[in-house]
C-alpha angles and dihedrals in degrees: 000000000000107000124172122193122210133176107275108252131189086254088065093059101093092053091041096052088047090051090047091057090058090060135070088252110121111234121208140157090292086069097057119113099266098051091044090051091049089050092051093045092050092047100035114190098005101100126071141201120207117214133191102196104313095335125102109230105163147015141191125186111202128178144147146211095221090270110046134020127230130205122207132176103010091176129164124186114256093244092056098044117128095018098102097265092119090050093049090051092047093050092051092049091049093049090054091050094047090051089058091050094251104152099193143019137197133211125193113221122181110243088231090058097092092169092053093045088053093051096052091045089051091054090053094249109163113238108222121217101168095079135075114206114223124187131199131192113232094207096255109136115253 
């Protein structure tokens, strides 16, 4: 399988959102074009798109807050799963974080996402049980 990775650009958005809708990844207003473009601008060069020919077959959104990295939407097309595309995207994202001196990154995976949990275990990601996740609304309309 001939896969090429490129830095995720705003022009990849339409194909990416279509791909994300094929996955178990919940899509919400934070995934609209504007918020994704802001994310890409804040974290320039850290997110990647995987292409097979002209078809987008995978994405990873990577960013950081200056201390820790965060991975969002590591999604691979159903036809390309279990062929190393996810690992290629992950390694590219991690290399970008490493180049910016970010020593650790986190990813949130729904407990009901068995395939996602399996992927992260297979790449030796450490599942953390000592944290409780809390979320607050900022008051911005969704």
